[in-house]
VOLUMMI-615867 format. One record per residue (C-alpha): residue number from 1; residue in three letters; y negated, z, x negated. Coordinates in nm, 4 decimals, always signed. Layout:
BEGIN
site pos->NUM	code->ALA	c2->Y	c3->Z	c1->X;
...
This chain:
BEGIN
site pos->1	code->MET	c2->-1.9848	c3->+0.9636	c1->-5.1804;
site pos->2	code->ILE	c2->-1.7006	c3->+1.0094	c1->-4.9365;
site pos->3	code->SER	c2->-1.5562	c3->+0.6721	c1->-5.0275;
site pos->4	code->LEU	c2->-1.5593	c3->+0.7598	c1->-5.3944;
site pos->5	code->PHE	c2->-1.3687	c3->+1.0812	c1->-5.3167;
site pos->6	code->ARG	c2->-1.1154	c3->+0.8819	c1->-5.1077;
site pos->7	code->LEU	c2->-1.0730	c3->+0.6394	c1->-5.4012;
site pos->8	code->ILE	c2->-1.0021	c3->+0.9251	c1->-5.6424;
site pos->9	code->VAL	c2->-0.7587	c3->+1.0866	c1->-5.3998;
site pos->10	code->TYR	c2->-0.5838	c3->+0.7539	c1->-5.3350;
site pos->11	code->CYS	c2->-0.5395	c3->+0.6967	c1->-5.7122;
site pos->12	code->PHE	c2->-0.4056	c3->+1.0495	c1->-5.7585;
site pos->13	code->ILE	c2->-0.1556	c3->+1.0123	c1->-5.4810;
site pos->14	code->SER	c2->-0.0463	c3->+0.6740	c1->-5.5951;
site pos->15	code->SER	c2->+0.0292	c3->+0.8127	c1->-5.9402;
site pos->16	code->ILE	c2->+0.2290	c3->+1.0993	c1->-5.7858;
site pos->17	code->ALA	c2->+0.4094	c3->+0.8700	c1->-5.5484;
site pos->18	code->HIS	c2->+0.5907	c3->+0.7061	c1->-5.8375;
site pos->19	code->VAL	c2->+0.5463	c3->+0.3538	c1->-5.7140;
site pos->20	code->GLN	c2->+0.6811	c3->+0.1436	c1->-6.0017;
site pos->21	code->CYS	c2->+0.6830	c3->-0.1979	c1->-5.8487;
site pos->22	code->ALA	c2->+0.3672	c3->-0.3733	c1->-5.9545;
site pos->23	code->ASP	c2->+0.3944	c3->-0.6554	c1->-5.7037;
site pos->24	code->ARG	c2->+0.4656	c3->-0.5558	c1->-5.3442;
site pos->25	code->LYS	c2->+0.5370	c3->-0.9189	c1->-5.2508;
site pos->26	code->ALA	c2->+0.8297	c3->-0.9213	c1->-5.5054;
site pos->27	code->CYS	c2->+0.9774	c3->-0.6217	c1->-5.3383;
site pos->28	code->GLN	c2->+0.9356	c3->-0.7873	c1->-5.0023;
site pos->29	code->LEU	c2->+1.1162	c3->-1.0929	c1->-5.1265;
site pos->30	code->LEU	c2->+1.3991	c3->-0.8710	c1->-5.2361;
site pos->31	code->GLY	c2->+1.4180	c3->-0.7313	c1->-4.8908;
site pos->32	code->PHE	c2->+1.2562	c3->-0.3873	c1->-4.9488;
site pos->33	code->THR	c2->+0.9829	c3->-0.2582	c1->-4.7278;
site pos->34	code->ALA	c2->+0.6758	c3->-0.0493	c1->-4.8109;
site pos->35	code->GLN	c2->+0.8449	c3->+0.2515	c1->-4.6407;
site pos->36	code->LEU	c2->+1.1391	c3->+0.2527	c1->-4.8860;
site pos->37	code->ARG	c2->+1.2103	c3->+0.5998	c1->-5.0229;
site pos->38	code->CYS	c2->+1.4076	c3->+0.6612	c1->-5.3454;
site pos->39	code->GLY	c2->+1.6568	c3->+0.8828	c1->-5.1569;
site pos->40	code->SER	c2->+1.7801	c3->+0.5668	c1->-4.9783;
site pos->41	code->CYS	c2->+1.8433	c3->+0.3997	c1->-5.3073;
site pos->42	code->LYS	c2->+2.0748	c3->+0.6794	c1->-5.4150;
site pos->43	code->GLU	c2->+2.2992	c3->+0.5935	c1->-5.1089;
site pos->44	code->LEU	c2->+2.3547	c3->+0.2290	c1->-5.2132;
site pos->45	code->ALA	c2->+2.6526	c3->+0.3142	c1->-5.4365;
site pos->46	code->LYS	c2->+2.8445	c3->+0.4435	c1->-5.1349;
site pos->47	code->TYR	c2->+2.8367	c3->+0.0967	c1->-4.9851;
site pos->48	code->ASN	c2->+2.9185	c3->-0.0930	c1->-5.3075;
site pos->49	code->LEU	c2->+2.5639	c3->-0.2108	c1->-5.3487;
site pos->50	code->SER	c2->+2.4947	c3->-0.0668	c1->-5.6912;
site pos->51	code->LYS	c2->+2.3978	c3->-0.4059	c1->-5.8203;
site pos->52	code->ILE	c2->+2.0659	c3->-0.3848	c1->-5.6331;
site pos->53	code->GLU	c2->+2.0062	c3->-0.0183	c1->-5.7121;
site pos->54	code->PRO	c2->+1.7728	c3->-0.0875	c1->-6.0157;
site pos->55	code->ASP	c2->+1.5568	c3->-0.3141	c1->-5.7934;
site pos->56	code->CYS	c2->+1.5563	c3->-0.0530	c1->-5.5255;
site pos->57	code->PHE	c2->+1.4308	c3->+0.2150	c1->-5.7606;
site pos->58	code->ASP	c2->+1.1595	c3->-0.0163	c1->-5.8901;
site pos->59	code->CYS	c2->+1.0232	c3->-0.0635	c1->-5.5381;
site pos->60	code->CYS	c2->+1.0701	c3->+0.2843	c1->-5.3810;
site pos->61	code->GLU	c2->+0.8374	c3->+0.5726	c1->-5.3416;
site pos->62	code->ALA	c2->+0.9450	c3->+0.9277	c1->-5.4351;
site pos->63	code->ASP	c2->+1.0773	c3->+1.1288	c1->-5.1417;
site pos->64	code->ASP	c2->+0.8725	c3->+1.4325	c1->-5.2368;
site pos->65	code->ALA	c2->+0.5424	c3->+1.2439	c1->-5.2809;
site pos->66	code->TYR	c2->+0.4230	c3->+1.3354	c1->-4.9309;
site pos->67	code->LYS	c2->+0.5111	c3->+1.7046	c1->-4.9758;
site pos->68	code->VAL	c2->+0.2510	c3->+1.7327	c1->-5.2487;
site pos->69	code->ILE	c2->-0.0383	c3->+1.6125	c1->-5.0300;
site pos->70	code->LYS	c2->-0.2731	c3->+1.8973	c1->-4.9370;
site pos->71	code->ARG	c2->-0.5845	c3->+1.8730	c1->-4.7316;
site pos->72	code->TYR	c2->-0.8950	c3->+2.0673	c1->-4.8054;
site pos->73	code->ALA	c2->-1.1994	c3->+2.1332	c1->-4.5907;
site pos->74	code->LYS	c2->-1.4349	c3->+2.0119	c1->-4.8637;
site pos->75	code->ALA	c2->-1.4535	c3->+1.9174	c1->-5.2262;
site pos->76	code->GLU	c2->-1.7359	c3->+1.9482	c1->-5.4771;
site pos->77	code->LEU	c2->-1.7836	c3->+1.6919	c1->-5.7545;
site pos->78	code->VAL	c2->-1.9941	c3->+1.8233	c1->-6.0438;
site pos->79	code->ALA	c2->-2.1231	c3->+1.5790	c1->-6.3039;
site pos->80	code->CYS	c2->-2.2436	c3->+1.7222	c1->-6.6315;
site pos->81	code->SER	c2->-2.4661	c3->+1.5234	c1->-6.8633;
């Protein structure tokens, strides 16, 4: 039951995190790590790297994704039939 809850929470967080890149390996081949935040992509124009900005935004996670996470002492799942 706990693993089902974790799966649901993971799916919810993933949808909030705004991870657009479907293939992590493609992002790694482009040189982007899993820790890439979208705020970093906004800085690329300062360094004349705007050509890679679209790829960066495809592989990044929203900066505020981790601010949304809340922890609760318990959760109750009610199934109606």
